[in-house]
MARMIPA-337026 format. One record per residue: x, y, z of N, C-alpha, C, O in turn. Coordinates in steps of 0.1 Angstrom, whole numbers, plus 5000, padded with zeros to 4 digits. Example, Ala and Ser with C-alpha at 12.3 -4.5 7.8 and 13.67 -1.06 7.14 Angstrom:
! residues 2
REC   n_east   n_north   n_up   ca_east   ca_north   ca_up   c_east   c_north   c_up   o_east   o_north   o_up
REC     5132      4943   5078      5123       4955    5078     5132      4967   5078     5142      4967   5085
REC     5128      4978   5071      5137       4989    5071     5129      5000   5079     5134      5011   5080
***
This chain:
! residues 254
REC   n_east   n_north   n_up   ca_east   ca_north   ca_up   c_east   c_north   c_up   o_east   o_north   o_up
REC     8123      6020   2606      8117       6015    2613     8127      5996   2615     8122      5985   2614
REC     8137      5999   2617      8143       5982    2619     8143      5981   2632     8145      5991   2639
REC     8141      5974   2636      8149       5966    2653     8155      5951   2648     8153      5944   2638
REC     8160      5950   2658      8165       5936    2667     8170      5933   2678     8167      5942   2686
REC     8176      5925   2682      8176       5921    2700     8187      5914   2701     8193      5914   2690
REC     8192      5908   2710      8204       5900    2718     8198      5897   2733     8188      5903   2738
REC     8205      5888   2739      8208       5886    2753     8217      5876   2756     8223      5870   2748
REC     8216      5874   2767      8228       5865    2773     8221      5859   2791     8217      5865   2801
REC     8221      5846   2789      8214       5829    2791     8229      5822   2799     8235      5815   2791
REC     8233      5822   2808      8244       5814    2812     8236      5805   2830     8228      5810   2839
REC     8240      5792   2829      8236       5790    2843     8247      5801   2855     8240      5805   2864
REC     8253      5803   2856      8268       5810    2858     8264      5825   2861     8274      5830   2856
REC     8259      5832   2864      8259       5849    2862     8269      5853   2860     8269      5863   2853
REC     8282      5845   2866      8293       5852    2866     8301      5850   2850     8313      5851   2846
REC     8289      5846   2844      8297       5839    2830     8284      5848   2816     8282      5845   2804
REC     8277      5859   2825      8269       5867    2813     8277      5878   2810     8286      5883   2817
REC     8274      5880   2799      8280       5894    2789     8272      5906   2800     8262      5907   2807
REC     8282      5912   2797      8279       5928    2808     8264      5932   2797     8264      5929   2785
REC     8251      5940   2806      8243       5948    2799     8244      5953   2782     8239      5952   2771
REC     8260      5961   2794      8265       5975    2784     8266      5968   2769     8263      5973   2758
REC     8271      5947   2772      8277       5945    2758     8265      5941   2754     8266      5940   2741
REC     8254      5939   2758      8242       5932    2751     8236      5942   2748     8230      5939   2737
REC     8233      5956   2751      8228       5965    2743     8238      5971   2733     8232      5977   2724
REC     8249      5972   2733      8255       5976    2721     8255      5967   2711     8253      5970   2699
REC     8260      5954   2716      8253       5949    2701     8243      5946   2694     8244      5947   2681
REC     8230      5942   2700      8217       5944    2701     8214      5956   2688     8212      5955   2676
REC     8215      5969   2696      8222       5981    2685     8229      5982   2674     8227      5989   2664
REC     8237      5973   2677      8245       5971    2663     8242      5965   2650     8245      5969   2639
REC     8232      5952   2655      8225       5946    2646     8214      5955   2642     8214      5960   2630
REC     8201      5958   2652      8194       5968    2644     8203      5975   2633     8201      5973   2621
REC     8211      5983   2637      8217       5999    2627     8223      5986   2614     8219      5984   2602
REC     8230      5980   2619      8231       5971    2605     8222      5971   2592     8225      5972   2581
REC     8204      5968   2601      8200       5965    2587     8192      5980   2578     8185      5980   2568
REC     8196      5992   2586      8186       5999    2578     8193      6002   2559     8203      5997   2553
REC     8187      6009   2556      8184       6007    2540     8183      5993   2535     8186      5991   2523
REC     8179      5984   2544      8174       5972    2541     8166      5969   2522     8161      5979   2518
REC     8166      5963   2517      8160       5962    2505     8149      5946   2502     8150      5936   2509
REC     8139      5948   2492      8134       5938    2488     8148      5932   2477     8156      5940   2471
REC     8150      5915   2475      8150       5910    2463     8148      5909   2450     8139      5917   2446
REC     8151      5903   2442      8142       5891    2431     8138      5880   2432     8145      5871   2432
REC     8129      5879   2433      8128       5858    2432     8139      5855   2427     8146      5860   2418
REC     8141      5842   2438      8153       5833    2434     8154      5822   2439     8147      5821   2449
REC     8162      5811   2434      8167       5797    2444     8186      5807   2438     8191      5814   2428
REC     8192      5800   2456      8202       5799    2461     8204      5795   2470     8195      5790   2477
REC     8222      5797   2477      8222       5793    2491     8221      5799   2502     8225      5810   2504
REC     8216      5794   2509      8207       5798    2521     8216      5799   2535     8217      5788   2541
REC     8222      5808   2541      8233       5807    2555     8228      5811   2568     8229      5822   2573
REC     8221      5800   2573      8214       5803    2590     8226      5801   2602     8233      5792   2606
REC     8222      5819   2604      8231       5826    2618     8228      5815   2633     8220      5808   2639
REC     8237      5817   2634      8238       5806    2640     8224      5802   2652     8218      5791   2649
REC     8219      5811   2664      8206       5811    2665     8195      5803   2661     8186      5797   2665
REC     8200      5807   2649      8183       5802    2637     8190      5789   2636     8184      5780   2641
REC     8202      5786   2631      8205       5769    2632     8206      5764   2639     8210      5753   2635
REC     8204      5766   2655      8200       5759    2664     8184      5758   2663     8179      5749   2672
REC     8175      5763   2656      8161       5758    2658     8159      5751   2648     8150      5743   2651
REC     8166      5748   2632      8163       5735    2622     8169      5731   2635     8163      5740   2641
REC     8173      5726   2642      8181       5713    2657     8170      5711   2657     8166      5702   2651
REC     8159      5722   2664      8151       5717    2672     8138      5715   2661     8127      5710   2665
REC     8138      5718   2650      8130       5712    2640     8129      5691   2635     8120      5683   2631
REC     8141      5691   2638      8144       5675    2638     8140      5669   2650     8134      5658   2651
REC     8145      5679   2666      8138       5669    2676     8127      5668   2679     8125      5660   2688
REC     8114      5676   2672      8103       5676    2670     8095      5665   2663     8084      5661   2666
REC     8103      5661   2652      8096       5650    2636     8102      5643   2641     8102      5633   2634
REC     8112      5639   2655      8113       5626    2659     8112      5625   2670     8119      5616   2675
REC     8102      5633   2680      8098       5632    2690     8086      5617   2693     8082      5613   2682
REC     8081      5611   2704      8079       5601    2704     8060      5609   2702     8053      5602   2694
REC     8054      5620   2708      8043       5623    2709     8037      5622   2691     8028      5615   2688
REC     8048      5633   2678      8046       5627    2668     8049      5615   2659     8043      5613   2648
REC     8058      5607   2662      8055       5598    2657     8048      5588   2659     8049      5580   2650
REC     8038      5584   2672      8030       5574    2673     8019      5583   2666     8009      5576   2664
REC     8018      5594   2663      8001       5597    2661     8003      5599   2645     7993      5602   2638
REC     8012      5599   2642      8017       5597    2629     8021      5606   2622     8025      5605   2610
REC     8022      5622   2631      8025       5636    2620     8034      5640   2618     8034      5652   2621
REC     8047      5633   2613      8054       5636    2614     8061      5630   2604     8062      5618   2601
REC     8069      5645   2594      8078       5633    2581     8088      5623   2582     8094      5617   2572
REC     8091      5622   2597      8102       5609    2596     8096      5600   2609     8099      5598   2620
REC     8086      5594   2600      8081       5590    2613     8084      5575   2601     8083      5574   2589
REC     8089      5566   2613      8095       5552    2610     8117      5549   2604     8125      5541   2601
REC     8113      5565   2608      8128       5569    2597     8145      5564   2610     8156      5568   2608
REC     8142      5558   2619      8152       5546    2624     8158      5538   2620     8152      5528   2616
REC     8176      5539   2619      8184       5541    2610     8181      5545   2595     8187      5538   2587
REC     8175      5554   2590      8172       5561    2580     8180      5568   2577     8183      5573   2588
REC     8190      5577   2563      8200       5588    2562     8183      5594   2556     8173      5590   2548
REC     8189      5608   2568      8184       5618    2573     8187      5632   2565     8181      5640   2558
REC     8205      5633   2572      8212       5641    2569     8225      5636   2559     8227      5624   2557
REC     8235      5646   2553      8245       5640    2552     8256      5632   2559     8255      5634   2571
REC     8266      5623   2555      8273       5618    2559     8281      5622   2571     8285      5615   2580
REC     8283      5635   2568      8296       5642    2576     8283      5650   2588     8288      5659   2594
REC     8274      5648   2590      8262       5653    2601     8264      5640   2613     8262      5629   2610
REC     8267      5643   2625      8263       5637    2640     8254      5645   2646     8253      5656   2640
REC     8247      5644   2654      8240       5649    2668     8243      5640   2674     8241      5628   2670
REC     8251      5646   2692      8255       5640    2701     8239      5648   2710     8230      5655   2706
REC     8241      5641   2728      8227       5646    2736     8237      5639   2750     8241      5628   2755
REC     8239      5654   2753      8248       5647    2768     8237      5657   2778     8233      5669   2776
REC     8236      5648   2787      8226       5658    2798     8238      5658   2811     8235      5661   2823
REC     8249      5656   2807      8259       5657    2820     8274      5672   2816     8285      5675   2821
REC     8269      5677   2809      8276       5689    2806     8279      5701   2818     8270      5709   2819
REC     8286      5703   2825      8288       5707    2839     8286      5726   2833     8293      5733   2825
REC     8272      5731   2841      8266       5740    2840     8254      5744   2823     8250      5754   2818
REC     8254      5727   2818      8249       5732    2808     8232      5733   2809     8224      5726   2816
REC     8229      5744   2801      8207       5738    2800     8202      5734   2799     8191      5739   2796
REC     8204      5724   2798      8201       5715    2796     8204      5699   2803     8201      5688   2798
REC     8209      5701   2815      8215       5692    2824     8204      5686   2831     8193      5691   2833
REC     8209      5676   2835      8200       5670    2844     8206      5651   2842     8209      5646   2831
REC     8206      5645   2857      8205       5633    2859     8190      5625   2856     8189      5613   2857
REC     8183      5630   2853      8168       5626    2857     8164      5631   2842     8169      5642   2839
REC     8152      5625   2830      8141       5634    2823     8129      5637   2839     8132      5634   2850
REC     8118      5643   2834      8103       5645    2839     8098      5635   2846     8089      5638   2854
REC     8100      5625   2844      8095       5608    2844     8104      5605   2858     8097      5598   2865
REC     8116      5608   2864      8127       5601    2873     8134      5589   2864     8140      5580   2870
REC     8131      5589   2849      8142       5583    2843     8158      5588   2843     8162      5599   2842
REC     8167      5575   2846      8179       5581    2845     8179      5586   2829     8169      5581   2822
REC     8189      5594   2822      8200       5597    2816     8211      5594   2809     8217      5584   2815
REC     8216      5596   2802      8224       5591    2794     8231      5592   2784     8224      5587   2775
REC     8242      5596   2780      8250       5605    2767     8242      5591   2757     8239      5580   2760
REC     8242      5599   2743      8240       5590    2734     8239      5593   2721     8229      5599   2719
REC     8244      5592   2711      8246       5599    2699     8229      5601   2690     8224      5589   2688
REC     8223      5608   2687      8212       5604    2683     8208      5606   2669     8198      5602   2663
REC     8221      5614   2665      8223       5608    2647     8240      5606   2643     8249      5615   2645
REC     8241      5597   2638      8254       5588    2633     8261      5586   2620     8260      5575   2615
REC     8266      5595   2616      8270       5599    2604     8254      5600   2591     8251      5596   2580
REC     8251      5605   2598      8238       5615    2593     8219      5599   2595     8207      5600   2592
REC     8225      5590   2599      8218       5585    2601     8212      5588   2618     8218      5592   2628
REC     8195      5584   2616      8189       5588    2626     8192      5573   2640     8188      5562   2638
REC     8195      5574   2646      8205       5564    2654     8192      5565   2666     8192      5555   2673
REC     8184      5573   2670      8173       5574    2679     8164      5585   2685     8169      5596   2686
REC     8151      5585   2690      8145       5594    2690     8144      5598   2700     8151      5592   2708
REC     8135      5608   2707      8133       5615    2718     8117      5607   2720     8108      5609   2712
REC     8118      5598   2733      8101       5596    2739     8104      5590   2751     8115      5586   2753
REC     8095      5589   2760      8084       5595    2771     8084      5581   2777     8091      5574   2770
REC     8081      5575   2787      8077       5564    2790     8060      5558   2780     8058      5547   2776
REC     8054      5567   2778      8038       5566    2776     8041      5565   2760     8036      5557   2753
REC     8053      5579   2752      8054       5571    2743     8056      5559   2737     8050      5552   2728
REC     8070      5559   2746      8075       5547    2736     8066      5534   2739     8069      5524   2732
REC     8057      5532   2749      8049       5521    2750     8041      5527   2737     8044      5519   2728
REC     8036      5532   2733      8024       5533    2724     8032      5536   2708     8026      5540   2698
REC     8049      5532   2711      8061       5524    2702     8061      5516   2692     8061      5515   2680
REC     8063      5504   2709      8064       5491    2717     8081      5495   2712     8090      5491   2704
REC     8079      5505   2722      8098       5505    2724     8098      5508   2732     8086      5510   2737
REC     8114      5516   2744      8115       5514    2760     8124      5531   2753     8129      5535   2743
REC     8121      5537   2770      8120       5554    2767     8134      5554   2767     8142      5546   2773
REC     8138      5563   2759      8153       5573    2761     8156      5582   2766     8165      5589   2762
REC     8146      5585   2779      8147       5594    2791     8145      5608   2787     8152      5617   2792
REC     8133      5611   2777      8136       5625    2771     8122      5633   2774     8118      5642   2768
REC     8116      5622   2789      8098       5630    2790     8102      5646   2796     8107      5648   2807
REC     8099      5653   2789      8100       5669    2792     8111      5674   2780     8113      5686   2781
REC     8118      5669   2772      8125       5671    2762     8135      5662   2759     8135      5649   2760
REC     8150      5674   2752      8156       5666    2750     8169      5674   2762     8166      5683   2770
REC     8184      5669   2761      8194       5676    2769     8210      5678   2766     8220      5672   2766
REC     8206      5693   2762      8222       5687    2758     8226      5688   2740     8237      5683   2736
REC     8217      5695   2730      8221       5686    2716     8229      5696   2716     8229      5707   2722
REC     8239      5686   2704      8252       5692    2700     8254      5685   2679     8257      5673   2676
REC     8251      5695   2672      8253       5692    2658     8262      5694   2651     8263      5705   2645
REC     8275      5682   2647      8286       5684    2638     8287      5677   2630     8283      5666   2626
REC     8295      5689   2627      8305       5684    2606     8316      5677   2610     8326      5679   2617
REC     8314      5671   2604      8328       5657    2604     8337      5668   2591     8349      5665   2591
REC     8333      5678   2580      8340       5689    2577     8346      5703   2581     8354      5712   2577
REC     8336      5701   2594      8342       5719    2602     8357      5719   2605     8362      5709   2611
REC     8365      5728   2602      8377       5732    2610     8374      5745   2617     8364      5752   2615
REC     8383      5747   2626      8387       5755    2641     8385      5768   2635     8377      5775   2640
REC     8392      5776   2621      8387       5787    2612     8380      5791   2609     8379      5803   2606
REC     8368      5781   2605      8354       5783    2599     8344      5792   2608     8332      5790   2607
REC     8348      5802   2615      8342       5817    2614     8328      5818   2606     8324      5811   2597
REC     8323      5829   2613      8314       5834    2604     8317      5839   2589     8312      5836   2579
REC     8329      5848   2593      8337       5849    2572     8338      5840   2567     8335      5839   2556
REC     8344      5826   2575      8349       5814    2563     8336      5813   2560     8336      5815   2548
REC     8318      5810   2565      8312       5807    2565     8303      5813   2555     8294      5808   2547
REC     8308      5833   2558      8308       5836    2544     8309      5837   2530     8302      5842   2521
REC     8323      5831   2533      8330       5828    2520     8324      5816   2510     8322      5818   2498
REC     8322      5804   2517      8318       5788    2517     8302      5794   2513     8293      5787   2509
REC     8301      5806   2514      8279       5809    2510     8283      5816   2493     8274      5816   2484
REC     8293      5820   2492      8297       5830    2480     8289      5841   2476     8289      5853   2479
REC     8277      5834   2465      8268       5848    2461     8253      5842   2465     8246      5835   2456
REC     8248      5845   2480      8236       5841    2481     8231      5849   2494     8235      5860   2497
REC     8215      5835   2503      8215       5851    2516     8217      5843   2530     8215      5832   2535
REC     8221      5854   2535      8227       5850    2547     8213      5858   2558     8209      5869   2556
REC     8208      5847   2569      8198       5852    2572     8199      5848   2586     8202      5838   2593
REC     8194      5866   2590      8200       5861    2604     8186      5867   2612     8187      5871   2624
REC     8170      5866   2602      8158       5866    2613     8146      5863   2603     8144      5866   2591
REC     8139      5855   2612      8131       5846    2609     8118      5852   2617     8119      5859   2627
REC     8106      5847   2610      8093       5852    2613     8079      5843   2611     8076      5842   2599
REC     8074      5840   2617      8055       5834    2611     8062      5819   2617     8074      5818   2619
REC     8053      5810   2618      8054       5797    2618     8049      5789   2611     8039      5782   2613
REC     8060      5792   2599      8050       5780    2585     8061      5772   2583     8068      5773   2573
REC     8063      5761   2595      8061       5749    2592     8056      5733   2598     8054      5728   2609
REC     8055      5730   2583      8045       5718    2581     8049      5706   2589     8051      5696   2583
REC     8050      5705   2601      8057       5692    2601     8053      5676   2596     8062      5667   2596
REC     8041      5672   2593      8032       5659    2591     8042      5659   2571     8048      5650   2567
REC     8041      5669   2567      8051       5674    2547     8062      5675   2549     8070      5671   2541
REC     8067      5680   2563      8081       5691    2562     8083      5706   2552     8092      5713   2548
REC     8069      5707   2551      8072       5721    2540     8074      5730   2549     8067      5731   2559
REC     8086      5739   2546      8092       5750    2557     8092      5759   2547     8099      5759   2537
REC     8082      5769   2551      8075       5785    2546     8081      5798   2556     8072      5799   2564
REC     8090      5806   2558      8093       5813    2567     8095      5831   2563     8103      5834   2554
REC     8087      5842   2569      8097       5855    2566     8109      5856   2566     8112      5844   2567
REC     8118      5860   2566      8129       5861    2567     8135      5876   2566     8129      5885   2560
REC     8148      5878   2573      8152       5892    2570     8172      5889   2567     8174      5878   2563
REC     8180      5894   2568      8192       5895    2571     8200      5898   2558     8193      5904   2550
REC     8212      5896   2553      8220       5902    2542     8222      5897   2531     8226      5886   2532
REC     8219      5903   2518      8223       5896    2505     8240      5897   2507     8243      5908   2511
REC     8248      5890   2505      8257       5886    2501     8265      5884   2488     8260      5876   2481
REC     8281      5890   2483      8285       5881    2468     8295      5881   2473     8301      5887   2481
REC     8297      5871   2464      8318       5870    2467     8324      5863   2474     8334      5857   2470
REC     8316      5862   2492      8316       5856    2507     8315      5866   2511     8320      5867   2522
REC     8307      5884   2504      8310       5897    2515     8292      5902   2513     8283      5901   2505
REC     8294      5907   2523      8280       5915    2526     8278      5926   2515     8286      5934   2510
REC     8269      5925   2513      8267       5935    2502     8254      5947   2503     8251      5957   2496
REC     8244      5937   2516      8230       5945    2518     8220      5941   2524     8212      5932   2520
REC     8220      5948   2536      8209       5933    2542     8192      5940   2533     8187      5950   2529
REC     8190      5931   2534      8176       5927    2529     8164      5923   2536     8164      5912   2539
REC     8151      5930   2539      8137       5924    2545     8125      5920   2533     8126      5921   2521
REC     8115      5916   2542      8101       5913    2536     8101      5903   2523     8094      5903   2513
REC     8112      5896   2527      8108       5884    2517     8109      5862   2526     8109      5856   2536
REC     8109      5861   2519      8105       5840    2527     8109      5835   2522     8108      5835   2510
REC     8115      5826   2529      8126       5815    2518     8120      5804   2527     8118      5804   2539
REC     8118      5792   2511      8110       5783    2515     8112      5765   2514     8101      5764   2508
REC     8114      5757   2515      8117       5747    2510     8110      5734   2518     8101      5734   2526
REC     8118      5724   2512      8109       5708    2523     8127      5706   2536     8140      5706   2534
REC     8121      5704   2546      8128       5691    2564     8135      5684   2556     8147      5681   2559
REC     8132      5680   2547      8135       5666    2547     8148      5668   2538     8158      5661   2538
REC     8145      5679   2528      8152       5682    2512     8168      5691   2521     8180      5689   2519
REC     8161      5699   2529      8170       5707    2535     8180      5704   2542     8191      5710   2543
REC     8176      5691   2549      8188       5684    2564     8198      5679   2554     8210      5680   2556
REC     8191      5670   2537      8197       5664    2535     8208      5674   2527     8218      5669   2524
REC     8206      5682   2526      8213       5695    2513     8226      5703   2528     8233      5712   2524
REC     8228      5699   2537      8236       5709    2541     8247      5707   2542     8251      5696   2547
REC     8257      5718   2537      8270       5713    2526     8276      5723   2540     8268      5732   2538
REC     8279      5725   2545      8287       5731    2558     8286      5735   2573     8275      5739   2574
REC     8291      5735   2586      8286       5737    2602     8296      5744   2604     8308      5740   2604
REC     8292      5761   2608      8303       5764    2611     8312      5760   2626     8309      5751   2633
REC     8324      5771   2627      8328       5771    2643     8319      5777   2650     8320      5775   2662
REC     8312      5782   2648      8310       5795    2653     8299      5795   2662     8294      5806   2665
REC     8295      5787   2665      8287       5782    2678     8286      5789   2691     8295      5793   2698
REC     8273      5792   2693      8268       5800    2699     8261      5800   2712     8250      5805   2710
REC     8265      5795   2725      8253       5790    2733     8237      5797   2740     8233      5798   2752
REC     8232      5800   2727      8223       5806    2729     8213      5798   2738     8207      5806   2745
REC     8209      5787   2739      8199       5778    2745     8204      5765   2747     8216      5765   2749
REC     8199      5753   2748      8203       5738    2752     8207      5735   2743     8212      5723   2745
REC     8209      5739   2729      8210       5733    2717     8225      5741   2709     8224      5753   2707
REC     8236      5735   2706      8245       5740    2700     8252      5733   2689     8255      5722   2686
REC     8252      5747   2682      8258       5745    2665     8259      5757   2659     8252      5767   2661
REC     8270      5753   2649      8274       5767    2646     8262      5770   2632     8252      5763   2630
REC     8267      5785   2622      8256       5785    2618     8257      5771   2603     8266      5764   2599
REC     8244      5773   2598      8244       5759    2593     8237      5765   2576     8227      5771   2574
REC     8253      5761   2563      8250       5765    2552     8241      5754   2545     8244      5743   2542
REC     8231      5759   2543      8216       5746    2532     8227      5749   2516     8237      5757   2515
REC     8223      5741   2506      8234       5745    2489     8220      5747   2488     8220      5735   2492
REC     8209      5750   2486      8198       5758    2475     8184      5758   2483     8179      5748   2485
REC     8178      5770   2487      8163       5775    2492     8159      5782   2480     8164      5784   2469
REC     8147      5785   2483      8138       5791    2473     8134      5808   2479     8125      5809   2487
REC     8142      5818   2475      8135       5829    2478     8133      5837   2474     8140      5843   2465
REC     8119      5840   2480      8110       5851    2475     8105      5861   2476     8096      5861   2485
REC     8107      5873   2468      8110       5888    2470     8103      5893   2460     8094      5886   2456
REC     8106      5906   2454      8096       5917    2444     8096      5909   2436     8090      5910   2425
***
């Protein structure tokens, strides 16, 4: 009773993967999970697959968005200029990427947008503000009414050869997460706890699939514990990031 999925999404239909390729890869992912087992509760490094790493980037966006900030319902209130990520991490926003899924000349309020650094050297360089939330904070809109525009998370440590196999080598022995369940993210405290599935990795090689586990931590600590970002970014949406290696998280199993 294993399952998995995949899809292809592009601005230009000519760039879509074929239905056969999408179906084959979805089947391969499901088959790779046969024989999954629980593991003992432990603390270990955790590698998030690229599409799931984009979710971590989304959590950062949520935490530094105007509504959460002026309501004081974010663990990153008053974080402008503070060190939230390691120094090797940058996050850039570019609304003008050709055929980008988040591209637009203006936001939902008609405000002109522009490329910018949201995080530079690990420090928060900008929020995501609409006109209303900006006024509530005594600031100016950033042109983000309706959301972000083509975010890319980069690490200065990433090399062109840092594909998934290379990232598994960097993981060493730990958990490679390919599936997350539930909505266990508290944006007020940063507490993070979600059901997960994936693969146990030993000495840089996948050993066996795992299921029915929970990974837990705090986003503040997780962001600062990003040890590496892969060059295996996949254009799943308007957020581009390779697989992300977190130095240590709690994994609850049997």
